[in-house]
N, C-alpha and C positions, 0 to 999 in steps of 0.2 A: 068718710071714711074709705067709702067706695072707690072714690080716688085713691087715697093713698095704697089700697088694696089691688088697681090696676098698677101703680107704680112698682111696687113689691116684685109683683110677679111679671112684669117686664126687666126689673135689674136681675133676677133670677134666671131666666130666658138668655139672657146676654153671657151671664157666666157660665152656665151650661155648655154656649159654642163653642168657646173658647178651652174649654175644662182640657188639661193636660193628660185628662185619663180618656177623653173622647175625641180623636181623629175627626176629622170634619171633610176631608177631602184627600184624594189621591191623584199624581200627577207623576209625569216623565222628565228629566231631564236631558240634555243631550247626552250625556254619558249612561243615559238606560240605566241610570240608579232610580229606586223608585224613590217618591217622593210625598208626605203626608203632613198638612198641616192645618190650623186652625184659622178661623178667618182673623188674623193679626198678620202685622211688618215683619215678625220675625223671620230670619234668611237664615240661610247654611248652606256651602259649598263645602263636600270634603274631594281631596283628592283619593286618585284613585289606590288601591291596597295590594301586593303582593304577598306572594308567602314566605318574604324575606323582612317584612315591614315589621318593624318595632314601633310605631308611632303614627298616630290617626292627623293628619293636618286638613287645613283647607282655611274658609273663611266664613265667618258668621255675621250675627249684627255685632255692634262693640259694645263687649264688656257680659254678652250674654254668656249662660253658663252653658260646658259644652260637653256633654256624657255622654260615653261608647256600650252599649246593651248589647250581651246574645242575643243569639234566636231562639238557644233551647236553655232548660234548666232555671226558667224564671220562677219568680215568685208572683204574686198576685199584684205589684205594683207598676208602675211607670211601662205602662200598655205591655205588659205583661213580656218584659224583656229585662232581664236579670244584668245589673248593673257589672261594669269591666273597670272601667277607671272613667277621672273626667279630668275638666281642667276650664280654663275661664279665655273666653276670647280676649284680646288686648282692645284697651277704650281706646285705641287711635286707629289703629289699623282692621279691627276684628280678625287677626291672624288667629289661629289658634295651634297647638300641639298636644294632644292624647299621647302619654307613653302607655303602650301595652303591656302586659306582664310575660305575654309570652306572644311569638309566630303565630299564625294560624294558615290551617290548610288550605288548599284550594277551593272553591265553590262554599266557603263557608260566609255566611250573610250576618254582618255588624250593622248595629242600628246606631244611627250618631244622632243623636237630639242637641238641640241648640233651644234654651230655655230662656226668655227674657222676662224678667217679672214672673208671678205666681202663677198666670194661666198663659201667657203666650209662650209658643211652641212652634220648631217645625224639624222635622228629623226624615232623613237620608238613611235607605239601606245599599251600603255597598259592601259587592261580591267579592271576596279576596279571588285576586288570579294567579296563575303560576306566573313565578320571576322571568321575565324577560332575560334572554341570555345577553352580556354585555357584546356589544359588536366587537369587533377585533380586526382593525388596521393592520390589512396584508401588504408590508411593503413590497412591491416586486424589482428586484433590480434587474432592467433592461439589460442585456447583454450589448454592449455595443458592437456596433457593424464594423465587420473588420475590414477597412480598405485599403486595396494595394495602393503603392506606392511605388513609381515605376520610372526611370527616367528617359526609357526607350519601349519603342513596343517591336522592336527589331527581334527578331528569334524565328523557330519554329514552332506551330503551335498546333495541335491535333483536337479534332472536334471529339463530342461524346458519339458514339453510336445509334443511330435509329433504321431500325429495317434493317439494319446490318451496312449502311452505310455511315462513310464518316468522313469528313474532308481535313486537309490539311495545307495552314497557309503560311507561306516564308515571305517571310518581310523581310529584305536585307538594309545591313546600314547604308548602302548604298542607295537606297530608296528604293529596289524592285519588289515588286509583289508578286506570289504567285499561290493561285488556292486551285487544290486539285480533291477531287474527287474519289474515295476508295469505296471498295466492297469486297468484305472478307481479307482484307490486306493487298488486292491487286488494283492499282487505278485504272478508273475506267473512264475520267473527264477530264480534261484541264478547264474549270470556271471563268478562271481570270488570269491574265498575265500583263503586265505592264509597270507603269510606278506609281509612288505614292508620296504624299506630304503627311505630315503627324506633327497634331499641335493641342495642347494642354492647357488652363490656368492651377489645374490643383495635381498634377501627376497619377490622377487616379479615375479618371472620365476622358477618353481622348479621343478626339477628331480625326479619323482618318479619311481620305479622297484619295481614290485609285484611281490613274488614265491608262483607259487601254484604245489604245486607237483614237478614235475621235468623239469617244464613250469617257464621260466620268462618273462616278459612283462614290458615295458619298457614305460612311458609317460610324459609328460611334462604337467605342469597345469601353465596358467599365472593369475594371480590375479588381477582381476578389483579392488578389494577392497576388505579391510579386510572379507568380510562376502560374498565373488562372484569369481567366476574364468571361465575360458574356459579352454577346452583342447585345446592343442598346438603340434607345431612338435620343434624340437629342434633349428629350426630357428627363430622358437616363431611368425609365424603364424598361423593361427588357422587353424583346420581339422577337417572334418566331422565324424560320429560313427556311426557306425551301431549296433544295439543290437538285427536285426532278424527282423525291420519294415522300411528298407531303411537308407541309410548312409541321415544324418543329422546335421546340426550345433548345438549344444547344448550349453546351459549356465546352470550355477550350484548356485545356492543358497545356505547360511548355514542355516540348521535348528535346531531352536531353542533347547534346552535342558532343561529337570528338573533340580529341584538345587541339587535334590539325585542321580542326575548323571550325567557326563561329555559326554556322548555318548550314543546314543539310540540303544536298543536291537531290532532283527528285526526276 
């Protein structure tokens, strides 16, 4: 009889350890949900909830009953949590979906239990978060660069002004080039006078080689439109120019000519 008594005591102790109403251990999963479980193999993983969620989804032990309880307003059963809704996890995949009767406010705790058999269980506490605003994809229409296409660089071109100075370039159809510097409308110096050759592969970026005496100078013109250009390098990157008053980025605009002459003379 004494042996039977000890055996009965051991069985009762085992039942108490896995009782649904006596959580034995607490832990934290990767998503910071609080986990309580008895010493069993029942498992449950719950997806996040937000203020617009109408279901509780996740994965539990196959065939387990999944029940959602509220934190407050509970009766004395089910670990002090009042029942909201329940469902059964798939017997094949363990996936479950519990339909909620309503949505819940941010910060609300819901207790989600998985029960497998009479005594084996696990639960997770899931806190309702604010709904994440849906990402909106903004399509930016990049304005295509306007490239000027010209069949010739011939003409008279006036630069923008810097410290009161500007230049005028005259390139004739007869391949003569003159570059003069001005200040307040008065010519101060002739910077270049000679002949030139011009070539292009796209009518947008032009290579100009100017020869004055024994010196040859090469520069590149990037046409922004048919009547304006920048001076750039061979890689089509804009460069600063220095005509004696400091380096500066200049832009050039075509000067209108009279009907009697296609090129202004200075």
